[in-house]
C-alpha positions as CSV (number, residue, x, y, z in Angstrom):
1,M,0.3,-0.2,0.0
2,R,1.1,3.6,-1.0
3,V,-0.5,6.9,0.5
4,I,0.0,9.8,-2.1
5,I,-0.7,13.0,-0.1
6,P,-0.4,16.7,-1.7
7,M,0.3,19.3,0.6
8,A,1.8,22.0,-1.6
9,G,-1.4,24.9,-0.7
10,M,-0.3,28.0,0.4
11,G,-2.9,27.9,3.3
12,K,-4.2,31.6,2.5
13,R,-7.3,31.0,5.0
14,L,-5.0,29.9,7.7
15,R,-2.7,33.0,8.0
16,P,-0.9,34.2,9.7
17,H,0.3,30.6,11.0
18,T,1.2,29.4,7.4
19,L,3.5,32.4,6.9
20,T,6.3,30.6,8.8
21,M,4.4,26.8,8.5
22,P,2.6,24.7,6.0
23,K,-0.7,24.2,7.3
24,P,-0.3,20.5,7.3
25,L,2.7,20.9,10.0
26,L,0.1,23.0,12.0
27,P,0.0,20.7,15.9
28,I,-3.7,19.3,16.4
29,A,-4.0,18.1,20.1
30,G,0.0,17.9,19.8
31,K,0.5,16.8,16.6
32,P,0.9,18.3,13.1
33,I,-2.4,17.9,10.6
34,V,-0.3,15.7,8.7
35,Q,0.8,12.9,11.3
36,R,-3.0,12.5,12.6
37,L,-4.1,12.1,9.1
38,V,-1.3,9.0,8.6
39,E,-2.1,7.5,11.7
40,D,-6.1,7.5,11.1
41,I,-5.3,5.8,7.4
42,N,-2.9,3.7,9.0
43,E,-5.8,2.5,11.6
44,I,-8.1,0.9,8.7
45,C,-5.6,-0.4,6.4
46,E,-5.1,-4.5,6.9
47,E,-2.2,-4.8,4.4
48,K,1.2,-2.4,5.6
49,I,1.7,1.3,4.2
50,E,4.8,0.7,2.4
51,E,5.4,4.3,1.2
52,L,4.6,7.8,2.0
53,A,4.5,9.9,-0.7
54,F,4.4,13.8,-0.2
55,I,3.7,16.6,-2.8
56,V,5.4,19.9,-1.6
57,G,6.0,23.1,-2.3
58,D,9.1,24.7,-1.6
59,F,9.1,24.3,2.2
60,G,12.8,24.0,2.5
61,I,15.0,21.0,4.7
62,K,13.5,21.3,8.0
63,V,10.0,20.7,6.7
64,E,10.9,17.5,4.8
65,K,12.9,15.9,7.5
66,Q,10.0,16.1,9.6
67,L,7.3,14.6,6.8
68,C,10.3,11.9,6.6
69,E,10.3,11.3,10.4
70,I,6.3,10.9,9.9
71,A,6.9,8.2,8.0
72,E,9.4,6.6,9.7
73,K,6.8,6.4,13.1
74,I,4.6,4.0,10.7
75,G,7.6,1.9,8.8
76,A,7.0,3.8,5.5
77,K,9.3,4.8,3.2
78,A,9.0,8.7,2.9
79,S,9.2,10.5,-0.9
80,I,9.4,14.2,-1.7
81,Y,8.0,15.4,-5.0
82,Y,7.7,18.8,-5.3
83,Q,4.4,20.6,-7.1
84,K,5.7,24.2,-8.5
85,E,2.5,25.5,-9.8
86,A,-1.3,24.9,-8.5
87,L,-3.1,23.9,-11.9
88,G,-5.5,21.6,-9.7
89,T,-5.6,18.1,-7.9
90,A,-5.2,16.0,-11.0
91,H,-1.6,17.8,-11.6
92,A,-0.9,17.7,-7.6
93,I,-1.5,14.0,-7.8
94,L,0.6,13.4,-11.0
95,C,4.0,15.0,-9.7
96,A,4.3,11.9,-7.6
97,K,3.5,9.8,-11.0
98,D,6.5,7.3,-9.9
99,S,5.1,6.4,-6.5
100,L,1.4,5.8,-8.5
101,L,2.3,1.9,-8.3
102,D,-0.1,-1.0,-7.1
103,K,-2.8,-0.2,-4.0
104,T,-2.7,3.4,-3.6
105,I,-4.8,5.7,-1.3
106,V,-4.9,9.7,-1.9
107,A,-5.1,11.8,1.0
108,F,-5.2,15.8,0.6
109,A,-3.4,16.7,3.7
110,D,-5.9,19.6,5.2
111,T,-8.5,17.5,6.8
112,L,-8.8,14.7,9.4
113,F,-11.9,11.8,9.8
114,K,-13.3,9.1,11.7
115,A,-14.4,6.0,9.9
116,D,-16.0,2.7,11.7
117,F,-14.6,0.4,8.9
118,T,-11.5,-1.6,7.4
119,L,-11.1,-0.8,3.8
120,D,-11.8,-3.5,1.6
121,E,-8.9,-3.7,-0.6
122,S,-10.5,-5.6,-3.5
123,R,-12.7,-3.1,-4.7
124,D,-11.6,-0.9,-7.8
125,G,-11.3,2.4,-5.4
126,T,-13.0,3.6,-2.6
127,I,-14.1,7.4,-2.1
128,W,-14.6,8.7,1.4
129,V,-17.5,10.9,1.8
130,K,-19.5,12.9,4.2
131,Q,-23.3,14.1,4.1
132,I,-23.4,17.6,4.6
133,D,-25.8,20.4,4.7
134,D,-24.2,22.5,1.8
135,P,-22.3,20.6,-0.7
136,S,-22.3,23.6,-3.1
137,A,-18.3,24.1,-2.3
138,F,-17.4,20.4,-2.6
139,G,-16.9,17.8,-5.2
140,V,-20.3,15.1,-4.4
141,V,-21.0,12.1,-6.0
142,K,-24.0,10.3,-6.4
143,T,-24.7,6.6,-5.4
144,N,-27.3,3.8,-6.4
145,E,-28.6,1.2,-3.6
146,N,-25.3,-0.5,-3.3
147,N,-23.7,2.7,-2.9
148,I,-21.3,2.0,-6.2
149,I,-20.7,5.8,-7.4
150,T,-22.8,6.6,-10.6
151,D,-21.8,10.4,-11.0
152,F,-19.2,12.7,-9.9
153,V,-19.8,16.6,-9.9
154,E,-17.1,19.3,-9.1
155,K,-18.9,22.1,-7.1
156,P,-22.6,22.3,-8.0
157,E,-24.4,25.2,-8.7
158,T,-27.6,23.7,-8.4
159,Y,-28.5,20.5,-5.9
160,V,-27.1,17.3,-7.2
161,S,-26.3,15.4,-3.4
162,D,-25.3,15.9,-0.5
163,L,-22.5,13.5,-0.5
164,A,-19.6,15.5,-0.3
165,I,-15.8,14.0,-1.1
166,I,-13.8,14.9,1.6
167,G,-10.6,14.3,0.0
168,I,-9.6,10.6,0.7
169,Y,-9.6,8.1,-1.8
170,Y,-8.3,4.6,-2.2
171,F,-7.5,3.0,-5.9
172,K,-6.7,-1.0,-6.4
173,S,-4.1,0.2,-9.0
174,G,-1.9,3.4,-9.1
175,E,-1.0,2.5,-12.6
176,Y,-4.4,3.2,-13.6
177,L,-4.9,6.4,-11.7
178,K,-1.8,7.8,-13.4
179,E,-2.8,6.6,-17.0
180,E,-6.1,8.7,-16.5
181,L,-4.6,11.7,-14.8
182,E,-2.2,11.8,-17.7
183,Y,-4.9,11.5,-20.1
184,V,-6.7,14.7,-18.3
185,I,-3.2,16.3,-18.7
186,D,-2.3,15.5,-21.9
187,N,-5.9,16.5,-23.5
188,N,-5.9,19.7,-21.3
189,I,-9.6,19.0,-19.6
190,K,-10.1,21.6,-16.9
191,D,-12.9,22.1,-15.1
192,K,-13.4,25.2,-12.9
193,G,-10.3,26.4,-14.6
194,E,-8.3,23.3,-13.2
195,F,-7.6,19.9,-14.1
196,Q,-9.8,17.8,-11.7
197,L,-9.1,14.3,-10.4
198,T,-13.2,14.1,-10.4
199,T,-12.2,14.3,-14.3
200,A,-10.3,11.6,-14.0
201,L,-12.8,9.3,-11.8
202,E,-15.3,9.7,-14.4
203,N,-13.6,8.6,-17.3
204,M,-12.6,5.4,-14.9
205,K,-16.2,5.1,-14.1
206,T,-17.3,5.3,-17.9
207,K,-14.5,2.6,-18.6
208,G,-16.0,0.0,-16.2
209,S,-14.4,1.1,-12.7
210,E,-16.5,0.3,-9.8
211,L,-15.8,2.9,-7.2
212,Y,-17.4,3.2,-3.9
213,A,-19.0,5.6,-1.5
214,A,-17.8,5.0,1.5
215,P,-18.9,7.4,4.7
216,V,-17.0,8.4,7.4
217,T,-18.4,9.1,10.8
218,E,-16.6,12.1,11.7
219,W,-14.9,14.9,8.9
220,L,-13.0,17.3,10.6
221,D,-11.4,20.3,8.5
222,C,-8.5,22.4,9.2
223,G,-9.2,25.0,6.4
224,N,-9.2,28.3,8.1
225,K,-8.7,29.2,12.3
226,D,-12.1,28.4,13.4
227,A,-12.6,25.1,11.7
228,T,-9.1,24.3,13.0
229,V,-9.6,25.4,17.3
230,M,-13.1,23.3,16.2
231,T,-10.8,20.5,15.4
232,N,-8.8,20.6,18.0
233,Q,-11.8,20.6,20.1
234,R,-13.2,17.4,18.7
235,V,-9.4,15.6,18.9
236,L,-8.9,16.9,22.1
237,E,-12.7,14.9,23.1
238,L,-12.0,12.0,21.2
239,N,-8.6,11.4,22.9
240,R,-9.7,12.4,26.7
241,G,-8.1,10.4,29.0
242,N,-5.1,9.5,27.2
243,G,-2.3,10.7,29.2
244,L,-2.1,14.1,26.9
245,I,-0.9,16.5,30.0
246,S,2.9,16.3,29.9
247,S,3.9,14.9,33.2
248,S,6.6,18.0,33.0
249,L,4.0,20.5,33.6
250,I,5.2,23.4,36.3
251,N,1.6,24.3,37.9
252,E,2.1,27.1,40.0
253,G,-1.7,27.9,41.2
254,G,-3.4,27.2,37.9
255,T,-6.3,25.2,37.2
256,V,-6.3,22.9,34.2
257,I,-9.9,21.9,33.2
258,E,-9.7,18.6,30.7
259,P,-9.4,17.7,27.8
260,C,-6.5,19.6,27.1
261,Y,-3.0,19.0,26.0
262,I,-0.2,20.3,27.6
263,G,3.1,19.9,26.2
264,E,7.1,19.6,27.8
265,N,8.2,22.1,30.1
266,V,5.1,23.9,30.3
267,R,4.7,26.5,33.1
268,I,1.3,27.7,34.1
269,T,1.1,30.2,37.1
270,N,-2.2,31.9,38.7
271,S,-4.5,30.8,35.4
272,V,-7.4,28.4,34.2
273,I,-6.5,26.5,31.2
274,G,-9.6,25.1,29.6
275,P,-11.1,23.1,28.2
276,H,-10.2,22.2,25.0
277,V,-6.9,24.5,24.8
278,S,-3.5,22.4,23.5
279,V,-0.2,24.4,24.5
280,G,2.8,23.3,23.0
281,D,6.4,22.8,24.8
282,N,8.0,25.2,26.3
283,S,5.3,27.9,27.0
284,V,4.7,30.1,29.8
285,I,1.1,31.2,30.8
286,R,0.6,33.8,33.7
287,N,-2.0,35.3,35.2
288,S,-4.7,34.7,32.4
289,K,-8.0,32.4,31.6
290,I,-7.7,30.4,28.0
291,E,-10.5,28.4,26.4
292,N,-11.0,26.5,23.3
293,T,-7.4,28.0,21.4
294,I,-4.3,26.1,20.2
295,I,-1.0,27.7,21.4
296,Q,1.9,26.4,20.1
297,T,5.6,26.6,21.1
298,D,7.8,28.9,23.3
299,T,5.1,31.3,23.7
300,T,5.0,33.4,26.8
301,I,0.7,34.7,27.5
302,D,0.4,37.4,30.7
303,S,-3.0,38.4,31.9
304,V,-5.2,37.5,29.2
305,N,-9.0,36.0,28.6
306,I,-9.2,34.6,25.2
307,V,-11.3,31.8,23.6
308,N,-11.4,30.2,20.0
309,S,-8.0,31.4,19.3
310,M,-4.6,30.7,17.7
311,I,-1.2,31.8,18.8
312,G,1.9,30.6,17.2
313,S,5.5,29.7,18.6
314,H,7.8,32.3,19.8
315,V,4.7,34.7,20.5
316,D,4.7,37.3,23.6
317,Y,1.1,38.5,24.3
318,K,0.5,40.7,26.9
319,G,-3.3,41.5,27.3
320,G,-5.3,44.1,29.8
321,G,-6.4,41.2,32.5
322,R,-7.8,37.8,33.2
323,D,-11.1,39.8,34.3
324,N,-11.8,41.7,31.3
325,G,-14.0,40.4,28.4
326,K,-12.8,37.2,26.4
327,V,-11.3,38.3,23.2
328,D,-11.0,36.2,20.2
329,V,-7.5,36.4,18.6
330,S,-5.2,35.1,16.1
331,I,-1.3,35.7,16.4
332,G,1.1,34.3,14.3
333,D,4.7,33.0,14.8
334,Y,7.0,35.5,15.9
335,S,5.1,38.6,17.4
336,T,5.1,40.8,20.3
337,L,1.4,42.3,21.3
338,S,0.6,44.4,24.1
339,Q,-2.9,45.4,24.7
């Protein structure tokens, strides 16, 4: 089994947090989004994952090393490919064409999921879907009574189906997928101005491939700040009681309301933290109330009352007092803010 992970996007909706770090490496309950995605996929695969192929932009050696370490943790080989121009999902996947071999999962690295099934690797293909209220911003599928997909529609302007494609796909033959992606690009077939994976999927279906829709029980989006904070909240709930608070916590008159993630060597003084707060390694929090928030590493926070917030690494943030009204903030890495 091989897993292809396109992650070259710029993450504009999550700025300023993606100015210094690719979106898939942002932490959710103490782990990068992409690491949690890989672990979720690994859980539903009966066959061992041999290779993780990451498709990146110009992220630098440090990021590439971190991705290799994620692969090593599940005993897989890491391959790094580059997408230099954003030309659509079909183009992104084809950047890893040398790894499109054998059984293949394609997983876009801005989403997490929970599923209560084991992948049926004998099928031609499986596409993960979630029933949602407003599918107009997503690719959707229509299915027959056996959950075999009969139609693919990219971002429908009028109602077609409420089964949204969440961005995770399984193919019994990576070589066949590669052929269909190459056909789309070689023939300059675009939808909404880009080369779309759904075009290749439609061609595969027309030629006789049976592609199944597999519903997930949860779809956790990380597309923007509010969605990412909400996903952090849900992941903390799902992992409640799993030892998310480090024993190295220095607690000086503070209260931690679980579920929370507290990293290594964190100091909390005269503060109330939680519920649903993640605090990265080596951070210091004083005289504050913090709820439903992600705080990254090496950050100092003093005299704030915040909720629904994201604060980056190496931040120095001093507020107006813990008893002031709650505020919602988004502060990028290496920032200094005093209110």
